[in-house]
N, C-alpha and C positions, 0 to 999 in steps of 0.2 A: 591200419587194418580197417577200422570202422569207416573210414572215408572211402576206401576202395569198395567196401560191400554197399555203401550208400550210392556211390556212383553206378555200380552194377545194376542195383535195384532200380534207380531211376532210368537207366538205359532200357531195361527190360519193360518197365512200365510205359515208357515213350513208344517202344516198338509195338507193344501190344495195342496201345491206343491207335497207332498208326494203321494197323492191320484192319481195325474195324472202322477206320475213318470213311467218311462219305466222299464221293468225288463227283463232279459234274460233268455230264457227257452232252455234247452238242454236235449234231450232224445237220445235214441239209433237210432232213425229214423229222428230226426230234431234238428236244433238249430236256434235261432233267437230271436227278440225282441218282447215282447207284450206290447202294450199300451192300457190301459182300457179294457183288455181281448182279444184285436184284434191283429193279426199279422201285424206288420209294418216293412218297411225296407226290407233288403235282408235276406232271410232265406235259409239255406242249408238243403237238404234232402239226406239221406244216404241209401245205399243198401249194401248187403253183398255178397261177392263171395262165390263160392262153399267151398272154404277153410276157410271161416269165416272172411276174411279180411274186414273191412269197407272201402267202396268207396263212393265218391261223385256222387249221381245220378242226382240231379237237384239243380239249384240255381234260386230262383224266388223272384222278387222285389214285395212285397205285396202292397207297397205304389204306385208303378207305374202300377201295374197288368202286369208285364212283365217278360216273361222267359229270363234268362240270360245265362243259360247253361243247357244242358241235356246230360247225358251219352248215347251215341248211342246204340240202341238195334238192334236186328236182322232186316235185310232188308225184308219187307213183302209186299205183294200186298193187297190193300184194295179196297172195292167197294166204288167208290167216286161219289158224286152228282155234276155234271157239268150242270148247267141250269136246266132243268127238267129231265135229263136222268142220269141214275146210269151206270157207266163204271168201269172196273177194271184197276188199275194202281198203281204207286208208288207215295209216297208223299215225299216232302223234309224234313218234320218234322212230325213224327207220332203223333197221339193223345197220350197225356201223362195224367196220373193221377197225380195231384198235390200232391207231398209228395213222389212219386215213387212207385215202385212195392211193396216195403216193407210195405208202408202205405196202398195200396190197399189191400195187404194180410191180413191186420188186420180186414178188413171188410168181406173178403171172408171167414176167419176163423169162422164166425159166422153161418156157415152152420150146420143145424141140420139134423142128419141121420134119415129119416123117418122110423118108426116102422115097416110098411109094407115092406120096402125094406130089413130091417134087417131080418125079420123073413123069407123072401123068398130068403135071401142071394144074393140080387142084389147088384152089385157093378159095378163101370165103371166111365166113364166120360160123363158129360152133357155139351154141349156148348150152351151157350146164346149168341145171337147177339142183339145188339142194335145200334142206331144212335147216334153219337155225332156230335151235329151241330156246327155251327161257333162261338157260344157263349160258347161252352163247356157244354152244356146241354144234358142230355140223354133222349132217347124217343124210342118207337116202340120195346120194349124188346120182344124177341121171342125165342122159343126153336128151335136150328138148328139141334141138335142131342141129343136124349134123351135115357134113359134107363128104365123109368117106376118106379113103386113102390113108387110113391110120390117124387122121386128125381128130376124130371123135375120141378115140381111145387116149390120145396124148392130152387133150384138153381135159378129159376125166381124170387122168393121173395127176396133172397139175392141180386141179381143183381139189382132190383129196388130200394133197400134200400141203396145202395152205394151213398154217398154224391155227389151232383153235383159240383164236383171240378176238372173237366177235363180241360186241355188245348188243343184246337182244333188242328187237323191236318193243315198242310200247305203246299201249293204248291207254290213256289216262295214266295211272300210276301202277298199272299191271304189265308186267312181260309177257308177250305173246309169241308163240311159234309162227314163223312165216316161211314160205318158200321164197328163196332168192335166186335170181336169174344173173348168171355171169357169162358175158361173152368173150370168147377167144378168137382173135383174128389171125388168120394164116394167109400171108401174102408173099409171094415170091419177089425175090430181089430183082430189079431190073438191071442189066448191065449197061 
């Protein structure tokens, strides 16, 4: 009887520890550890060069909410909020989508080509702007450059549905709000 109780206790203990066990996840865009379905520890996010080579784009510690590494991207001028005023200038660290451009692209690819634009053979680029605040949240989505035919509204819909997982821009050691410009391309398929 004691032996049966001991075996049952050990099985329960093992099953409980297995339920909280960590597991490693690796995809073409990311790798790291999951615990109870949440990202923990250091995760690596990948991008691909034009020749198809996989490169490290970001390293982020999800346990400490800290960016450890990012692959520098082109130098850009941003609209930056300083106090109550917006100015133009450079930042020391640009705003980054957690997971990199490849992960961001997976959300941008959810663009649906509006029927009106297709029937009128409208194609081109729509540019959406939005503010990324000091906590990495987005707001104030607007069409900066549009092409009509329902494309502007579709680009705006997709931009608003991108998850709130941005790493804010930084000047020195301070996070700063910036206006981010995101292009959406509408191109008709050729037969």
